[in-house]
C-alpha positions in Angstrom: -21.1 -33.3 -28.6 -20.7 -30.7 -31.5 -23.6 -28.7 -30.2 -21.9 -28.5 -26.9 -18.5 -27.6 -28.2 -19.1 -24.0 -29.1 -20.6 -23.2 -25.7 -17.7 -24.7 -24.1 -15.2 -22.8 -26.2 -17.2 -19.5 -25.4 -17.0 -20.3 -21.6 -13.4 -21.1 -21.7 -12.8 -17.6 -23.6 -14.8 -15.8 -21.0 -13.0 -17.8 -18.0 -9.6 -16.9 -19.6 -10.6 -13.2 -20.0 -11.8 -13.0 -16.3 -8.6 -14.7 -15.2 -6.4 -12.1 -17.0 -8.7 -9.3 -15.4 -8.2 -10.8 -11.9 -4.5 -11.0 -12.5 -4.2 -7.2 -13.4 -6.5 -6.4 -10.4 -4.2 -8.3 -8.3 -1.2 -6.4 -9.7 -2.8 -3.1 -9.1 -3.8 -3.9 -5.6 -0.1 -5.1 -4.8 1.3 -2.0 -6.3 -1.2 0.1 -4.0 0.1 -2.1 -1.0 3.6 -1.1 -1.8 2.6 2.6 -2.1 0.8 2.7 1.1 3.6 0.9 3.0 6.1 3.4 1.9 3.8 6.2 2.8 3.3 4.7 6.1 7.2 4.4 6.6 7.5 8.0 5.8 4.8 9.0 8.2 6.3 6.8 11.0 9.7 8.3 10.4 8.4 11.9 10.7 6.4 11.1 13.9 9.6 9.7 15.3 11.5 12.7 14.4 8.8 14.9 16.0 8.5 12.7 19.2 12.3 13.0 19.7 12.4 16.6 19.1 9.5 17.1 21.7 11.4 14.9 24.0 14.6 16.8 23.8 12.8 20.1 24.2 11.0 18.9 27.3 13.8 17.2 28.9 16.3 20.2 28.7 16.3 22.4 31.9 15.0 25.8 31.4 17.9 28.4 30.8 18.3 31.3 32.8 18.6 34.7 31.3 22.1 36.1 30.7 22.9 38.7 33.5 
């Protein structure tokens, strides 16, 4: 078993490093998701404001020139 032990320890360390790297990647992706969601919310708000503004200008009756 002593010949196998160094290989097992090496594999264990490699797996731990891979796991840590995977956790870091997951955190980065979750941060990106949060950022993209915030951006989409801002865009959605801007679209809504522009739609409401356009609806207001198209629904108002044309004004006659002052005589």
